[in-house]
LOKEMI-429173 format. One line per field, with one value per residue (C-alpha): residue in one letter; x, y negated, z negated; residue number from 1. Coordinates in nm, 4 decimals. Layout:
type c(A  ...);
east c(X  ...);
north c(Y  ...);
up c(Z  ...);
seq c(NUM  ...);
//
This chain:
type c(M  A  P  K  K  E  H  S  G  K  T  V  A  E  N  R  K  A  R  F  S  Y  E  I  E  D  T  L  E  A  G  L  V  L  T  G  T  E  V  K  S  L  R  E  G  K  A  N  I  Q  E  S  Y  A  S  V  E  D  G  E  I  W  L  I  N  S  Y  V  P  E  Y  S  G  G  N  R  F  N  H  E  P  K  R  R  R  K  L  L  L  N  K  R  E  M  A  R  M  S  Q  A  V  E  R  E  G  M  T  M  V  P  L  K  L  Y  F  N  E  Q  G  R  A  K  L  L  L  A  T  A  K  G  K  K  L  H  D  K  R  E  T  Q  K  K  R  D  W  G  R  E  K  A  R  L  L  K  D  R  G);
east c(3.0460  2.7629  2.5176  2.2358  1.8860  1.5607  1.3258  1.0061  0.7990  0.5122  0.5691  0.3945  0.5065  0.7397  0.9124  0.8403  0.9205  1.2477  1.3941  1.2939  1.4381  1.7413  2.0263  2.0436  2.4222  2.3860  2.0991  2.1419  1.8996  1.8490  1.6033  1.3954  1.3828  0.9888  0.7262  0.4475  0.1517  0.4081  0.4685  0.0698  -0.0028  0.2196  0.0821  -0.2362  -0.0299  -0.0402  0.2694  0.4354  0.8020  0.7613  0.9128  1.1403  1.4899  1.8017  2.0512  2.3951  2.3631  2.5998  2.7416  2.3870  2.1679  1.7984  1.4990  1.3470  1.0046  0.8334  0.5307  0.3163  -0.0377  -0.1391  -0.2624  -0.6628  -0.6704  -0.4468  -0.4661  -0.3407  0.0149  0.0096  0.3085  0.3867  0.3432  0.6075  0.8785  1.2472  1.3290  1.6661  1.7941  1.9893  2.3245  2.6434  2.9703  3.0901  2.7751  2.7187  3.0661  3.0146  2.6975  2.8195  3.1199  2.9282  2.7037  3.0146  3.2339  3.0646  2.7669  2.4997  2.1693  2.0290  1.6813  1.4594  1.3392  1.0806  0.9254  0.8516  0.7976  1.1064  1.0155  1.0877  0.8480  1.0607  1.0145  1.3000  1.3628  1.5366  1.7720  1.9753  2.2737  2.1787  2.3092  2.0100  1.9088  1.9151  1.6296  1.7472  1.8196  1.4563  1.3457  1.5756  1.3991  1.0805  1.1749  1.3065  1.0064  0.7925  0.9669  0.9774  0.5929  0.5192  0.7548  0.5805  0.2227  0.3744  0.5010  0.1892  -0.0324  0.2275  0.2507);
north c(-0.0661  -0.2786  -0.4003  -0.1700  -0.2932  -0.2078  -0.0334  -0.2114  0.0982  0.2702  0.4609  0.8345  0.9911  0.8494  1.0452  0.7819  1.0632  1.0699  0.7334  0.8311  1.1956  1.0837  0.8437  0.7290  0.6895  0.6341  0.6597  0.7403  0.7206  1.0549  1.1775  1.4874  1.7481  1.8220  1.9774  1.7560  1.8658  1.7544  1.4415  1.3901  1.4859  1.2218  0.9638  1.0434  0.9665  1.3155  1.4380  1.5261  1.5383  1.5062  1.9087  1.8788  1.8472  1.8763  2.1523  2.2344  2.5702  2.6300  2.3208  2.1772  1.9624  2.0900  1.9705  2.2087  2.2662  1.9773  1.9805  1.8516  2.0043  2.1332  1.8982  1.9189  1.8759  2.1425  2.4875  2.8394  2.6450  2.4623  2.4255  2.6242  2.3485  2.4222  2.5138  2.4082  2.1062  1.9916  1.6707  1.4592  1.3312  1.2490  1.4720  1.2052  1.1358  1.5432  1.5670  1.2786  1.4293  1.7817  1.6797  1.4829  1.7794  2.0080  1.8530  1.5897  1.8299  1.5896  1.6649  1.5368  1.4248  1.2637  0.9297  0.8244  0.9479  0.6698  0.5669  0.3193  0.0183  0.2592  0.5034  0.7996  0.9730  0.9039  1.0373  0.8216  1.0639  0.9957  1.1960  1.1570  1.2890  1.4238  1.2166  1.3700  1.2919  1.0125  0.8613  0.8989  0.7761  0.4557  0.3854  0.4270  0.1772  -0.0700  -0.0535  -0.1051  -0.4140  -0.5409  -0.5216  -0.7163  -0.9531  -1.0112  -1.0141  -1.2668  -1.4961  -1.4725  -1.5536  -1.8528  -2.0359);
up c(-1.4246  -1.2485  -1.4561  -1.5295  -1.3579  -1.4840  -1.2269  -1.1363  -1.0046  -1.1186  -1.4285  -1.4021  -1.7412  -2.0401  -2.2967  -2.6033  -2.8732  -2.7562  -2.8484  -3.2055  -3.2157  -3.0275  -3.0634  -2.6812  -2.5750  -2.1607  -1.9199  -1.5449  -1.2543  -1.0787  -0.7812  -0.7757  -0.5270  -0.5164  -0.3084  -0.1092  -0.3632  -0.6776  -0.5184  -0.4753  -0.7966  -0.9434  -0.7549  -0.9362  -1.2522  -1.3985  -1.5529  -1.8757  -1.9842  -2.3792  -2.3707  -2.1211  -2.1015  -1.8739  -1.8012  -1.5905  -1.4477  -1.1337  -1.0990  -1.0640  -1.3199  -1.3376  -1.5209  -1.7386  -1.8956  -1.7249  -1.6551  -1.3221  -1.2938  -0.9646  -0.7092  -0.7237  -0.3412  -0.2853  -0.1473  -0.1935  -0.1238  -0.4617  -0.6734  -0.9879  -1.2707  -1.5063  -1.2650  -1.2657  -1.0534  -0.9082  -1.0245  -0.7464  -0.8773  -0.7208  -0.8235  -1.0549  -1.2295  -1.2528  -1.3848  -1.6429  -1.7670  -1.8113  -1.9618  -2.2330  -2.3110  -2.3170  -2.5133  -2.7143  -2.8110  -2.6506  -2.4924  -2.1328  -2.2240  -1.9588  -2.0616  -1.7897  -1.4398  -1.2002  -0.8507  -0.7326  -0.4873  -0.2027  -0.2978  -0.4270  -0.7640  -0.9957  -1.3662  -1.5746  -1.7477  -2.1018  -2.2886  -2.6503  -2.9927  -3.1568  -3.4891  -3.8464  -4.0986  -4.2816  -3.9478  -3.8544  -4.1716  -4.1314  -3.7540  -3.8958  -4.2015  -3.9433  -3.7170  -3.9949  -4.1111  -3.7550  -3.7603  -4.0979  -4.0365  -3.7021  -3.8846  -4.1537  -3.9017  -3.7068  -4.0623  -4.1078  -3.7670);
seq c(1  2  3  4  5  6  7  8  9  10  11  12  13  14  15  16  17  18  19  20  21  22  23  24  25  26  27  28  29  30  31  32  33  34  35  36  37  38  39  40  41  42  43  44  45  46  47  48  49  50  51  52  53  54  55  56  57  58  59  60  61  62  63  64  65  66  67  68  69  70  71  72  73  74  75  76  77  78  79  80  81  82  83  84  85  86  87  88  89  90  91  92  93  94  95  96  97  98  99  100  101  102  103  104  105  106  107  108  109  110  111  112  113  114  115  116  117  118  119  120  121  122  123  124  125  126  127  128  129  130  131  132  133  134  135  136  137  138  139  140  141  142  143  144  145  146  147  148  149  150  151  152  153  154  155  156  157);
//
């Protein structure tokens, strides 16, 4: 596989809780099918993907429960804020993601919603396994120790 590149566009929404609650296995960049008012609302930097997830239905992958507020300058043709949005992936990527969900019991979790260099809205989608409570505690301990270590090194030098 080709090395994964990090995006350099404008981040609209980030699901920081996902990295704490899930063990991330694989990530994938997906496009979104959006309406005009949704794009304008995203350009204002308003969106929430904290409670959202992706699901395979009828051979397509859908983003469910993501919140994109109505565009303030929109009129009666404004979009519904919590509607399901279709994700754009090629067949091989869809097959890989759906197999991971069906066979291995993983979950598809959105990590980041952003605009790429061409100005297109993209979603960083991950296949992940849920962490148990003791794993979450261990992650918290490592994070706290890292902060403490950085503080101690800063004080010394």
